[in-house]
N, C-alpha and C positions, 0 to 999 in steps of 0.2 A: 338476594339471600340464597345461600346454597345449603342443601340438606345432605348429611352424611349418615349412612347406616353404620351402627355399631354392632358388631357381632356378639352373640351370647358366648361368654368365655367358659373355659373349663375351670371349675373351682377345685382347689386343693386345700385340705384341712391343714391348719398350722397349730403348733403347740404354743400355749401361753405359759411363760415362766414367771413366778412371783418375783417382784423387784425387791431388793433388800432395802430396809428402812433403818434409819439411824437409831442405834441402841435397841433395836428390836430384832430378835432372831426370826428367821424365815421358817415357819412351820407349815405353810400351805404347799400342797403338791401342785405340780404343773397341771394345767387344764387342757384337755383334748376334746375335740368335737364341738367346741364353742365358737370358733372363728374359722372361716374359710376365705382364701384369697384367690382371685382369678388370675390366670396367666394374662399379662398385660397385652393390650392391643395397641400397636403403633402403626401410624399411617403418615406418610409424607404428603403434605398438601402442595400439590404441583400446579404450575400454571396451565399445563395441558388439561388437568382435571377441571380447573376453573373455567377453561374456555368452552366447556360443554354446556354451560348454562349461566354463568355469572361474569359479565364483562368487567364489572367493578373489581371483583375479586382477582380476576386475571391481571388487571392493571396494577393492583397493589403488589401482587407476588412478583411481577416482572420488575417493578421499581425496587424491590427489596433483594432481588436475586444476587446482586453483586456482593452483598455482605451478610445476608441472613437467610437461613432456611427455616421453614415452619413445619412442625410435626404435630400430629394429634395423638395424645396418649390417653387411653381409657383404662380404668382399673375398677374391679368390683371387689368389695369386701362384704362378707356375709356374717351376720351375728345370729347365733342359735340359742334357744332357751336351754336351760339345764334340767336334768332329771330331778335334782334336789331343790329346785326353786331358789337358786342363788342368782339374782338378776344382775345384768350389767347396769352400772350406774352411769358410766360415761366411757367414751372411747376416742381415740385419735388415730388418724391416718396421715402420715407425712411423706412427702416426696422431695428429695434433695437432688437438684440438677447440677451436673458438673461437666466441664470439658477439660479433662486432666492435663492436656498438653497446651492449653491456651492461657494467656495472661488474664489478669483480673478483669480487664475491661472487655474481654471477649468470652465471658461466661454466659451460659444459657439462662433464660428466665422463663417464668410462667407468664406468657403474654396475656392469656385469658384462662379463667378457671370456671368450673361449674360442678355442683351448685354452690351458691354463695350463702343462701339463707333458706331455711325451710321449717315449717311448724310440725310436720309429720313425715314418716318414712315415705319413700317414693313408691315402694311396692313393685319392684321388677328390675330386670337387668337388660342390657342391650337397648334396642330402639334406635331413634334418630336424634341427631342434634342439628341445630341450625347455626350457621356462621354468617356474620355480616361481611360487608365488603372489606373491612380491615381485620377480619378473623377474630372478632369478639364473639364468644359463645352466647347465643340468645337463649334465655330460659324464662320460664313463667315468672311474672312479677309476684312477689310476696305481698299479699294484701292482708292487712290486719284490721279487722272491724272493731268497733268499740267493745263488743263482748269478748274479743280475743286479746285485748291489750294486756291482760294480766298473765297470759300464757307465756311459757318459756319457749325459746327456740329449740327445736330438736337438733338442728344442724346449722353450723356456721363454717363457711369456707373463707380462708384468708391467704394472703401471700401473693396476690396478683402483681405482676411486674417484679417479683423477687425470685430468687433461685430455690426457695424452700417453701412452696405452698403446703398448706395442711388443712384438714377438715376435722372439726371437733363435733362429736355426737354426744347428746345428753338425754337420758331418759327423763320423762316428766311424769307427773301424777296420772296423766291420761294416755301417755304414749310410751310403751316399753321400748327398749333398745333391742329390737329383734327384726331381722329381715335382711334383704340384699340391697346394698347401696353402691351406686355407680358414681365415680368421680372422673372428671374429664379435664384435661389440660391441653391448651395449645401452647407448644413450646417454641420459643424463638431462640435459635441456635446460630452460632457463627458458621458461615457457609463452609462446607467440606470438613468441619471438625468432628472428631470422635466425641460423642455425647452420651452420658450415662444418667440414669435416674436410679437413685437409691431409695428404697421403700422401707418405712417403719410403721408398725402397728402397736398400739398400746390400749389397755382397757382397765377399768376398775370394776371389781365385782364385790357385791355386798354378801358376805357370808354370815349365816346366823350365829356361828360360834365365834368367829374372829373379827367380824366387822368388815370395814372397807379394806380390800386387798388390791394393790396395784399390780398389774401384769404387763409384760412385754412379749411380743410374739418372737419366737425363734424361727426366722424365715430361712428356708434353704436358698442357696445362691441363685437358683433360677428364678425365684420370686423376689429376692431382695435387691438384685442389681439387674437393670434393664438396659441393654444397648439400644439407643435410639437411632444412631447412624454412625 
């Protein structure tokens, strides 16, 4: 098993714009200072790197090198409390992978993702991740005791082996949606192809006057589209 250090990213505030709803005029103002997104960290997983400590990883990468590249993509999304006590109810972070110049059967996929399930916020950014010999991300097992069976999941990740992984966050009665959250993807891409990742962020806020208001982040190009290779 190989461990990789993930650097702490620079976080940039993004604006949340209210999403239009059917037959309902939009009266909510954009939200600022509630969500920050980190500059994505991208790292190619090379056979040379694997050779320094994991022979099984080296064998896998060498066997795949004729048709597939593997890249590690890490992204941080930070949720902040509001001054007027309007809490986040839920949120979503999506990544759409594409190789614009490649046919449908040579599009990139999320080979492995993390996290997949969690009952509470992680409480931090950066750190280390572990990869198995076949580049699956190793994460702590979610253990649910009998006393926890009634609790809702705070985070669910989905879309492994697809081109559009996403993570859904949900505040619970005991866990507010506040803090920094890191998501990680091992991307399998066609060898030598230009590959991009398009990022989207959405959230729902409960306002005392207007109720549940859905928002979508207006991301600048530098945060919205990531050139992986």
